[in-house]
C-alpha positions as CSV (number, residue, x, y, z in Angstrom):
1,X,25.8,-20.8,-28.9
2,X,22.5,-19.2,-29.9
3,X,19.0,-19.8,-28.6
4,X,18.0,-20.4,-32.1
5,X,20.5,-23.2,-32.4
6,X,19.3,-24.7,-29.1
7,X,15.7,-24.7,-30.4
8,X,16.7,-26.4,-33.6
9,X,18.7,-29.0,-31.8
10,X,15.9,-29.6,-29.3
11,X,13.4,-30.2,-32.1
12,X,15.7,-32.7,-33.9
13,X,16.5,-34.5,-30.6
14,X,12.8,-34.9,-29.7
15,X,11.8,-36.0,-33.2
16,X,15.0,-38.0,-33.9
17,X,14.5,-36.9,-37.4
18,X,15.9,-33.9,-39.3
19,X,13.1,-34.0,-41.9
20,X,10.3,-34.1,-39.3
21,X,12.0,-31.4,-37.2
22,X,12.4,-29.2,-40.3
23,X,8.7,-29.6,-41.1
24,X,7.8,-28.7,-37.5
25,X,10.1,-25.7,-37.5
26,X,9.0,-24.7,-41.0
27,X,12.6,-24.3,-42.3
28,X,14.6,-26.0,-45.0
29,X,16.3,-29.2,-43.9
30,X,19.8,-28.1,-45.1
31,X,19.5,-24.9,-43.0
32,X,18.6,-27.1,-40.0
33,X,21.5,-29.4,-40.5
34,X,23.9,-26.5,-40.7
35,X,22.6,-25.0,-37.5
36,X,23.0,-28.2,-35.6
37,X,26.5,-28.7,-37.0
38,X,27.4,-25.2,-36.0
39,X,26.1,-25.9,-32.5
40,X,28.3,-29.0,-32.3
41,X,31.3,-27.0,-33.3
42,X,30.4,-24.4,-30.7
43,X,30.2,-26.9,-27.8
44,X,33.1,-29.1,-29.1
45,X,31.1,-32.3,-29.0
46,X,29.1,-34.5,-31.3
47,X,25.5,-34.3,-30.1
48,X,23.7,-36.5,-32.7
49,X,24.9,-39.8,-34.1
50,X,23.6,-39.8,-37.7
51,X,23.3,-42.6,-40.2
52,X,21.3,-42.8,-43.4
53,X,18.4,-44.4,-41.6
54,X,18.5,-43.0,-38.1
55,X,19.4,-40.2,-35.7
56,X,20.3,-40.9,-32.1
57,X,21.4,-38.7,-29.2
58,X,24.9,-39.1,-28.0
59,X,25.7,-38.9,-24.2
60,X,26.8,-35.3,-24.7
61,X,23.6,-34.7,-26.7
62,X,21.4,-36.1,-23.9
63,X,23.1,-33.7,-21.4
64,X,22.6,-30.7,-23.7
65,X,19.0,-31.6,-24.4
66,X,18.2,-31.4,-20.7
67,X,20.1,-28.1,-20.3
68,X,18.5,-26.7,-23.5
69,X,15.1,-27.3,-22.0
70,X,16.1,-25.3,-18.9
71,X,17.7,-22.5,-20.9
72,X,14.8,-22.2,-23.4
73,X,12.3,-22.2,-20.5
74,X,14.2,-19.4,-18.8
75,X,14.4,-17.4,-21.9
76,X,10.6,-17.7,-22.6
77,X,9.9,-16.8,-18.9
78,X,12.2,-13.8,-19.3
79,X,10.2,-12.6,-22.3
80,X,6.9,-13.1,-20.5
81,X,8.3,-11.3,-17.5
82,X,9.3,-8.3,-19.6
83,X,5.8,-8.3,-21.3
84,X,4.1,-8.4,-17.9
85,X,6.3,-5.5,-16.6
86,X,5.4,-3.4,-19.6
87,X,1.7,-4.0,-18.9
88,X,2.2,-3.2,-15.2
89,X,1.5,-6.8,-14.2
90,X,4.9,-7.4,-12.7
91,X,7.6,-5.3,-11.0
92,X,7.5,-2.9,-8.1
93,X,5.1,-0.1,-7.2
94,X,6.5,2.6,-4.9
95,X,3.5,4.3,-3.3
96,X,3.7,7.4,-1.1
97,X,0.9,8.3,1.2
98,X,-0.1,10.4,4.2
99,X,-1.5,8.5,7.1
100,X,-5.0,9.3,8.6
101,X,-6.7,10.5,5.4
102,X,-5.9,7.3,3.5
103,X,-6.7,4.8,6.3
104,X,-10.4,4.5,5.4
105,X,-9.6,3.1,2.0
106,X,-5.9,2.3,1.5
107,X,-6.0,-1.3,2.7
108,X,-9.0,-2.1,0.6
109,X,-7.4,-0.4,-2.4
110,X,-4.1,-2.3,-2.0
111,X,-6.0,-5.6,-1.6
112,X,-7.8,-5.1,-4.9
113,X,-4.6,-4.0,-6.7
114,X,-2.8,-7.1,-5.5
115,X,-5.7,-9.2,-6.6
116,X,-5.4,-7.8,-10.1
117,X,-1.6,-7.7,-10.2
118,X,-0.4,-10.5,-7.9
119,X,3.2,-10.3,-9.3
120,X,3.7,-6.7,-8.3
121,X,5.5,-5.9,-5.1
122,X,4.1,-2.8,-3.4
123,X,6.5,-0.6,-1.4
124,X,4.7,1.8,1.0
125,X,6.3,5.1,2.0
126,X,4.4,7.2,4.6
127,X,5.6,10.8,4.4
128,X,4.4,14.4,4.9
129,X,2.4,15.9,2.0
130,X,5.4,18.0,0.8
131,X,7.7,15.1,0.9
132,X,5.4,12.9,-1.2
133,X,5.3,15.6,-3.9
134,X,9.1,15.9,-3.8
135,X,9.7,12.1,-4.0
136,X,7.3,11.7,-7.0
137,X,9.0,14.6,-8.8
138,X,12.4,12.9,-8.3
139,X,11.1,9.5,-9.4
140,X,11.6,8.0,-6.0
141,X,7.9,7.3,-5.9
142,X,5.7,6.1,-8.7
143,X,2.6,7.7,-7.4
144,X,1.4,9.6,-4.2
145,X,-1.7,10.0,-2.2
146,X,-1.4,13.3,-0.5
147,X,-2.6,16.9,0.1
148,X,-2.2,19.7,-2.4
149,X,0.9,21.9,-1.7
150,X,1.5,25.6,-2.2
151,X,4.1,24.9,-5.0
152,X,1.9,22.3,-6.7
153,X,1.2,24.3,-9.8
154,X,4.9,25.1,-10.2
155,X,6.0,21.5,-9.6
156,X,3.7,20.4,-12.5
157,X,2.6,17.0,-11.4
158,X,-0.7,15.5,-12.6
159,X,-3.4,15.3,-9.9
160,X,-6.7,13.6,-9.4
161,X,-9.1,14.7,-6.6
162,X,-9.9,11.7,-4.4
163,X,-12.0,13.4,-1.7
164,X,-12.8,16.6,0.2
165,X,-12.3,16.3,4.0
166,X,-14.1,18.6,6.4
167,X,-12.2,20.4,9.1
168,X,-13.3,19.6,12.7
169,X,-12.7,21.0,16.1
170,X,-11.2,18.7,18.7
171,X,-12.4,19.4,22.3
172,X,-11.7,18.1,25.8
173,X,-14.7,16.1,26.9
174,X,-15.6,18.7,29.6
175,X,-15.4,21.7,27.3
176,X,-18.5,23.9,27.2
177,X,-18.7,23.6,23.3
178,X,-19.2,19.9,23.6
179,X,-22.8,20.5,24.5
180,X,-23.4,23.1,21.8
181,X,-25.5,21.7,19.0
182,X,-23.6,23.5,16.3
183,X,-20.0,24.8,16.7
184,X,-19.1,27.7,14.4
185,X,-15.7,29.1,13.5
186,X,-16.6,32.4,15.3
187,X,-16.9,30.4,18.6
188,X,-13.2,29.8,18.4
189,X,-12.4,33.5,18.5
190,X,-11.1,33.7,22.1
191,X,-9.8,30.1,22.4
192,X,-6.2,28.9,22.2
193,X,-6.0,26.8,19.0
194,X,-3.7,24.0,18.2
195,X,-3.0,23.1,14.5
196,X,-0.5,21.1,12.6
197,X,2.7,23.0,11.8
198,X,2.6,24.6,8.4
199,X,5.9,23.0,7.3
200,X,4.3,19.6,7.8
201,X,0.9,20.4,6.3
202,X,0.7,23.7,4.5
203,X,-2.7,22.9,2.9
204,X,-4.6,22.2,6.1
205,X,-2.7,24.9,8.1
206,X,-3.5,27.6,5.6
207,X,-7.1,26.4,5.3
208,X,-7.6,26.8,9.1
209,X,-6.1,30.3,8.9
210,X,-8.4,31.3,6.0
211,X,-11.5,30.0,7.8
212,X,-10.7,32.0,10.9
213,X,-10.1,35.1,8.9
214,X,-13.4,34.7,7.0
215,X,-15.1,34.3,10.4
216,X,-13.7,37.7,11.4
217,X,-10.7,37.0,13.6
218,X,-7.1,36.0,13.7
219,X,-6.6,32.7,15.6
220,X,-4.7,32.5,18.9
221,X,-2.3,29.7,18.1
222,X,-1.2,28.0,21.3
223,X,0.8,25.2,19.6
224,X,1.7,24.0,16.1
225,X,3.3,20.5,16.5
226,X,4.9,18.6,13.6
227,X,2.9,15.4,14.2
228,X,-0.9,15.5,14.0
229,X,-1.3,13.0,16.9
230,X,0.4,15.6,19.2
231,X,-2.5,17.9,18.5
232,X,-4.8,15.4,20.3
233,X,-2.3,15.1,23.2
234,X,-2.3,18.9,23.7
235,X,-6.1,19.0,23.6
236,X,-6.4,16.1,26.1
237,X,-4.0,17.9,28.4
238,X,-6.2,21.1,28.4
239,X,-3.8,23.2,26.4
240,X,-6.5,24.4,23.9
241,X,-8.8,23.2,21.2
242,X,-7.5,21.5,18.1
243,X,-8.6,22.1,14.5
244,X,-7.8,19.1,12.2
245,X,-9.2,17.2,9.2
246,X,-12.0,14.8,10.2
247,X,-9.8,11.7,9.3
248,X,-7.6,12.4,12.3
249,X,-10.4,10.9,14.4
250,X,-9.0,7.5,13.3
251,X,-5.9,8.2,15.4
252,X,-8.0,9.0,18.5
253,X,-8.0,6.3,21.2
254,X,-8.9,8.6,24.0
255,X,-12.3,9.0,25.6
256,X,-11.4,12.4,26.9
257,X,-11.5,14.2,23.5
258,X,-14.3,14.6,21.1
259,X,-14.5,15.7,17.5
260,X,-17.3,18.0,16.3
261,X,-18.0,19.5,12.8
262,X,-17.3,23.2,12.3
263,X,-19.7,25.5,10.5
264,X,-19.7,26.8,7.9
265,X,-17.8,23.8,6.4
266,X,-14.3,24.2,5.2
267,X,-12.5,21.3,3.7
268,X,-9.0,20.1,2.6
269,X,-8.4,18.0,-0.5
270,X,-6.9,14.6,-0.8
271,X,-5.3,14.0,-4.2
272,X,-3.3,11.5,-6.1
273,X,-0.2,12.8,-7.8
274,X,2.0,11.4,-10.6
275,X,4.3,12.4,-13.4
276,X,2.3,12.3,-16.6
277,X,5.0,11.3,-19.1
278,X,7.3,9.3,-16.8
279,X,4.9,7.1,-14.8
280,X,6.0,3.5,-14.5
281,X,3.8,0.7,-15.9
282,X,2.9,-0.4,-12.3
283,X,2.2,3.2,-11.4
284,X,-0.1,3.5,-14.4
285,X,-1.9,0.3,-13.4
286,X,-2.5,1.7,-9.9
287,X,-3.6,5.1,-11.3
288,X,-6.2,3.4,-13.5
289,X,-7.6,1.4,-10.5
290,X,-7.8,4.5,-8.3
291,X,-9.5,6.5,-11.1
292,X,-12.0,3.7,-11.6
293,X,-12.8,3.7,-7.8
294,X,-13.2,7.5,-7.8
295,X,-15.5,7.3,-10.9
296,X,-17.6,4.6,-9.3
297,X,-17.6,6.5,-5.9
298,X,-16.4,3.4,-4.0
299,X,-13.1,4.8,-2.8
300,X,-14.4,6.0,0.5
301,X,-17.4,3.6,1.1
């Protein structure tokens, strides 16, 4: 039994006329008659009672007419679904991201994406920068919002700069530098410094090291935790001063630590990464939206 045969039978059953159905389908009447006869042979039942003057549905034909409507509707929806998937309008988007840097825009971005593509299911994966790159490379993520990594050029993913994020110093509220109008990197020379572990954030870690070197000193690293929130905990406990990207302030719920800009300004990048020739249709739809927001400078409003 073929879908073509079901369509022909449905047309004849609805018109109760082979000639009218043939005209509607734009095929020759003998070809239509053969197709319906082949369908009857396929299902093993007479579907249409024919006389010289009339065509009537048999009980078996009435059953098949109902089922044919269901089957043809499903086949048409399957085609539409495939077409929507190819256009990135349906399916699944696997999005990797790093937490604090994306908090100021990610919910707005996802809301707009879902508005444009309501049939796409978004799967969020919060990971470290290096892990996001790895998962995109291995096709476990369609696209990632992350930091640049040391091996980025070798990995060969496509990137789009989303924003530059200034590095800040995190101070206990009672620290002498809190009252200083302008904190410079050189002022950190003799202080115990707390930064995110390099294995968890090589870009920001190396940027801190470089800024200190350019200020003429090697930093005294007191701690290098693997979770950025722990940097704040160390600072609050008096273990030293933290140096983190400014977005980490979104994690801060304590009144006992303060964030201050560092001068001269050093920043870390936030980028979008994807595989140029293997991006999924849903990933491409998301990439287009992000590129549009970046161009219009509304990503971090």
